[in-house]
N, C-alpha and C positions, 0 to 999 in steps of 0.2 A: 462861069468857071466850070471846067470839066471835073466831074466827080471821079474819085479814085475807086477802083474795084475793091471789094472787101478782101481783107487779109485772110488767106486760107491757113488754118491751123490743123495739124494732125492731132491725134488724141493725146500724145505725150506732151506736145507743146501746150495744148489746152490745159492739161493738168498742172504743168509748171506755172503757167500764167495764173491759174486759179489759186495755186498755193501762194503765189506772191501777193495776191490781193486778199488773202484770208478767206478768200472765198470758202386673260387666257382664253384662247380660242379652242373650242372642243373639236377635235378631228372626227370626221364622220368615218363610218366603216365603209371602205370603198368596194369590198365585195359585199353583196347584199346583206343588210342587217337582219333579214328575215330568215337567214339560214338556221337550221337546227344544229346547235353546237353539240360536239361529241361528249361533253361533260356538263353536268348541271352547274350553274353559276354558284360562286361561294355565297354563303349566308352573310348578309350585310347587317351588322349591328349598329353602325353609325356611319352616315354618309360623310361626316367630317373625317373619319378615319380611313376612308376609301381613297387610295391613290387615283390619280387621273393621268391621262396621256395627252397632254395638250397639243403636241406637235406631230402626231401621227407616227408612222413607221417608215422604214426604208430598208432596201436590200442593196448590197453592193459586193464588189470584188468577187463576182461569180466566175467560177472556173472549174471545168471538169464536173465533179460531183459535189461541189461545196459552194456555199454562199454565206455572206455575213448578214445578219438581221440586226438592225439598229432601232433604238427608240429612246425616249426620254420620259421619265416620270416627273411628278411635281414634288416629290419628297423621297426620303430614304425608303427603298423598297427593293424587292427581288424580282428580277426579270424572269419570266417564264414564256417559252415559245412552244406552241403546238402547231404541227403541220401535217398535211395530208395531200395525197394526189386527188382527193375528192373535194369538190367545192362545198359539199355538205359536211365535210370533216368526218366522214366514216373512216375507220381504221386510222385514227389520229395517233400521232406520236408526240409525246410531251417531254420537253427538255427543261431542266431547271438551270437557269442561267446565273449570271453574276449579280451582285448587289449594286444598285445604283445609289451612290453616295454624293455628298456635297463636293468632295474633291474632284469628281468628274462632272460636276454640274448636273447630277442625277441622270446622266446619259449612261447607256449600257449597250452592249452588243453580244451576240452569240453566234458562233460558227455552226452552221448546219452542214454536217459532213456525211459521207456515204449516201448521198441523195441518189434516187434513181435518175439516170440520164435520159434526156429527151422527153421529159415529163413536165407538165404544168404542176407547180407546187402552190398550194394555198396554205397560208400561215396566219396565225393570230398571236399578238403579243399581249401579255397580261402582266401587271405589276402587283406583287403581293406585299401586303403590309408586314413589316418586319416584326412588329409586336404581336400580331395575331394572324396566323396563316389562313384563317377562315375569311379574312377581309381582303378582297382583291379589286383591282380596277375593272371597269368594263373592257372587254377585249377590243382591240383595233386590228383590222385584218389587212392583208396584202397578198400579192401573188407574183410569181415569176416563173419562167420556163428554164429548165436546165439544158445545157448544150448536149447534143447527142454524140456518142462515140463514133457514129456513122455519119456519112455525108448528109447534110440537110441544108436547105436554104437558110441563109443567115441575113438578118436585116437589123441594122443598128443605126443610131444617130449620134451626132457629136456637135459641140458648140462650146462657147465660153462667154464670160463677161456678164455677170448678173448684179443688178442694182448699182450701176455705176453712174457717175456724173450727176447725182441728185435725182435720178429717175427711179423712184421706188415703187411701192404698191399703191396704185391709184384705183380705188374701188369703182369709181365712175367709168374708168377705162376697161375694167374687167380684171384688174390685177395683172400679174405677169402671164399674159395670155399665151405667149409662145410655148410655155410648158404644156398647156392644154392641147395646143396644136400638135406638138410632138407626141403626147400621150395617145391621141386618137389614131396616130399612125401605127401604134402597137409595135415599137421596136423591141428587139430581144434584150437590148441593153443600151446604155447611153454613156458616152465618154464626155465628162466635163473637163474641158481643156484649160482650166485655170481661171483665176479671178472669180472664184465662187462667191466671194463677197468683195466689198470695197471698204476695207477697214479704215482707209484714209479719206473716205468720201462720205461726209455727213449727208443725211437725207432731210431737206427742209420740208416744212409742211405744205408750202406752195411754190410753184415755179411759174412765172409768166411766160407764155409762149409768144412767138413772133407776131401772131395775129391778135394779141392782147388777151386771149382767153387764159384761164388758170388751170394748171395741172396740179391736182390735189394729192398729196402723199399721206399715207399713214406714216407715223413716225414714232420713235421711242426715245427715251433718254440716252440709251447707248448709241443710237444712230444720229444723235444731234451734235456730235463732236467726233474728232478722229479717235480711233481706238488706241489706248495706251495700256490700260489695265487688262488683266485676264478676263474679268467680267465684261469689259467693253468689247473685247474680241468675240467672246461667246455671244454677246448681244447682237452682233452682226449676223451670225448664223441663225439665231432665233428670229431675227427680223424677217429673213427670207422664208422661214417656216410659218410665218403668219399668213402667207399667201396660200389660199386653198388650191390654186392650180399646182403649185409645187408639192403640196402635201399629197394631192391625188396622184401626181406623176410619180413621186417617190414610192408610193404604195404599189405601183404596177410596173415600174421600169427599173431594173437593176442599174446601179451607178458605178462607174469607174472614175474616180476623181484624182486629179492632180492639182498642184497649186502653181501660182505665178507670183507676181509682185503684190497685188492688192490684198492678198490675204494678210499682208503685213503693212507695207507702205510703198508708194510709187517708186519703181525702179530700184528697189533695195538690193544690196549685196552684203555678204557677211563682213562684219567689221566696220561698216559705214557709221559715221557720226553725222547726225543731221545738223544743218547750219544753225548757228546760234540765233539767227534772226528769223527762223521758222517758229513763229509764236504759237502755232497750232499745237506744238508738242512740248511738254515739260520733260519727258524722257527722250533724250537725244541719242542714246546708244541703240542702234538698230538691232544689234545682237540680242539685247534684252527684249525688244519688241518682237523680234522673230521667234524667240523661245515661247513667248506667250501666244503669238499667232499660230505657231505650229501646234501647241497643245490644244488650242480651240479647234483647229482644223481636224486633228486626229480624234477629238471628242465628238465632233458633230458630223463628220463624214462616215458613211458605212464602210470603213476601211479596215482591212485585216492588219492587226498590229505586228504580227510575227513574220513579216516578209524576210527578215534576217534575224535569227535568234540573238546575234551579237549587237543588233541595232534595231530595237523594236519601234523606233520612230522613223524608220526609213520610208520614204515616199515613193521612190522608183521601184517598180515591180513589173511582173509580166503575167499574162493570163492566156490560157488555152481555151478556145471555143470550138473544139472538135478538130477534125482533120483538115479543115479548110482555112483556119484562122488562128494566128497567134497575135497578141496585142502587147506592145511594150510601152509602158507608161514612164516617161522621163521626169526627172526633177532638175530643172534648170535654174534653181535658186541656191540650193544648199551648198554647192561645191564650186560655184563660180568665183573667179577673181573679181577685183573691183572694176567698175565701169571706167574705161579709159578711152583715148582716141583710137585704140584697137588697131594699131599699125605695126605691132612687133613683128620682127622677121623670124624669130625663134620661139618655139613653144616654151612656156614657163608657167609658174603659178599664176602669173598675171593674165595669161591667155586662156586659163581653164574656164570652161563653160559647163560641161557635164562633169568634168573632173576625171582623173585617170582611173579611179576605182569604178566609177559608173560606166566609163567607156569600155573597160575590160569586161564588165558584166554584160553590156549590150552586145559586144562582139561575140562573146561566148553564146549568148542566148540566140542571136541570129544564126550563128553557125550550126547550132544544135537543133534549131527549129525544123520540124518535119511537116509543118502546116503549109498548105499551098500558098497562102497569102500572109505577109508579115506587115502589120500596121504599126508604125511608130507614132505614138501620140506625143507630140512636142508642144509644150505650152507656148513657145515662141516660134514664129516663122523663120525659115532658113535664109531666104534671099531678099527679104524686105528690110529696108533700112529703118531701124527704130532708134531714135536719138535719145540721149539723156543729157539735156542742156544743149549748149551750142557746139561743144567740142567732143563730148564723149558719146559712146554708143552703148545701147542696152541689150541688143541681141547679138547674133552671129555676125551679121553684115556690117561693113564699115565703108561702103562706097566702092565704086568700080575699081578694077585692077586685080593683081595677083592675090592669092590667098595670104592674108596677114592676120595677126592677132588671133582672135577666137576662131577665125576661119581655118586656121591651121589644124585645129582639132576636128572640125567638120570635114576638111579635105582628107585627113587620115582615115576617118570613118567611111567616107564614100569610096576611097581607094580600097579599103578592106573588103567592102561589099562586092566590088568588082572583081578583085583578085581571088576571092573565095567563091565566086560564082553563086552568090546568094540571090535567089530569084524573087520577083514579085514583092518588092518593098515599096510601100506607099506611106507618105507622111500626112498626118492630119494635125491641124493646128488652129489657133484662134488669135486672141490678143489685140489685133489691130482694129477691131470693130467694123469690119465689113467682110463680105464673102468674095472669094476669088479662087480660080483654078490656075495653077502654075505648072508648066512643063519645063523641066531642067534638062538641057540638051548640051552634051559636051562639045558638039560641033559649033556651038555658039558661045562657048565659055572661054574664060582666060585660063582657069584650071580645068584640065580636060581628062584627068585620069579617073573617070567614074562612068557608071552605067546611067543612061537616061532614066529619069524617074518623075513621078507626079507628087505635087504637094497641093492639098486643098485646105482653104481657110474658111472658117465659119464663125459668125458672131456679129453683133452682140445678141444676147438673149433678152436682156432687159436693161439697157444702158444706152448712152449716147452713141450715135453713129458718126464715124470719122472716115478719113482717108481720101484718096488712096495714098499709100506710102510709095516711096521711090524703090525700084528694083535695082539691086546690085548685080553687075554682070559677071562676077567672079565664077559662078557655077552655071551661067547661061540660062537663067529663068526667062520664060516667055509667058506673058499674060494671055490665057485662053478664055478667061471670063472675069468680069468685074461687076459687082452687084450694085454699085452706086452710080448716080448720074454725074457727068462732068461738071466741075465748078460747084459742087455741093457745099453749102455752108456747114461748118463744123458743129458737132454735138447736136445732131438731130434727135428729137424725142421719140420714144416708142410709138406715139400716136401718129407719126408720119409713116409707119409701116416698114421702115428700113431696119428691120431686125431679121437675123438670118441664122439658119442652122443647116447642117448637112446630114445626109443619110448615105449608107453604104449597103448594097445588097450583093451577096455572093450566091450565084446560081449553083445548086448542088450538082446539076447534070453537066453544064458546060464549064463550070468553075469561073465564068466571067464575073468580074467585079463591076458593078454599076454604081457610080458615085453621082449624087444629085445635090444641088444646093437649092434651098427653099427660103421663102419669105415668111413673114409673120402669119399669113393665112395658110401656109403650107403649100402654096403654089410652087411648082417646079420652075426655077429660073434657068437652070443649066443641068445637063445630064451627059454623061459620057460612059461608054462601055470600055473596060480595060480587059483585054484578053490576057490570060496568063502566059508567061514566057514559055517557049517550047524547050 
């Protein structure tokens, strides 16, 4: 009897099938601990009263002369940040920060403003006992470089999808090794393109691989079920911070973070009610889950709260990195309509993806940008078909043909970029758990009123590998590179090496942008030079 070929599942189908079947570490000082600190340590009267910093430090939302410093204490305490342009902390500046309390899960952040531009900044975080100011934690250090106001070479990395499909921290494998690979490349900053966590993806203690060997995960109570309570969402971020590769990376590489679906639950949209037969969840109202997931995301990411004074929880925002680069971080969850067959012929609330307010913001930002290159960080790809079940669609694309449904919003944006002569726009994304380079060509498209552009996909960082997804011909995308072998079985483990991230270099002299896609070892799989438009 002839055997049947294995059924190929993409990542979304795998997650839906899995759902149907029910399927303190002390952080080290990453800048040498032998440094002579600029201030004598506080007198410690009792070690039990001394706060600790169990999950290290992080820097994020770096732009111009400012950056956010994040950390977490183990108890109520006040955050203090000291920083200097000297690694030995000469001429140190000391800032008294906010109080870390239980209502923020003892996380805290402080904005460093009026920083010298084009300089390496060394910082250390201390938490001070609220009852006795003489009692403080040991300092934990980090470093980052501020962008220059003048032309300078820029080098950054991006990727997405961390701790998905049950592939967690395996000490025998070396933990989440791709973060160490990226750290060693010394990027100026890192764009996390979403799925920072998998709140809907429990981490089992063991997974049996195809060859019969065992993948052993560290696990916790919060990662042993889907996240529903605020503490369970927080526990997903804490789990990732248990990995020493991530803590070391966070201390040396500024992070620009956006979210996608797994920060809440697979394929979610506002107003969704989970099926009654989804026994994993007691809480069926996704809006309730999303509010808790958003709070945990904002607490644990080094993100600036005040992107919009009228909306302190806003996730979409932009960053300037000198005269050569502006970065626009999108939010493709908060303002979308429900997932549908996505074939509407007229724009409406049901076809919104970014939403009218965010679209207006993005158009204005693109039009006002004076930077040579404009990078749009989109947590979902533009032309790849991403399904939600058998009839609905999760992303922009809905299959071949004219622009319909959510594609109408994208068509309007691409038309705006063309008609306003906005140059050098590149899209970076993740989500589909493989790496690819796509060139969008109006000469090969059904909708043609746009300028040619590139989209680059990277991931996963520590999750199952899937793909490839089908390309939708509406905007004429062509595959220029694909990182996975043909006929690959779905959900490949990190141990097979099919984990991917991308890097971007902008040459300060030629202003050429070089985009590369790398594997787990950091080997370059694909590289292309993009000259700026004349």
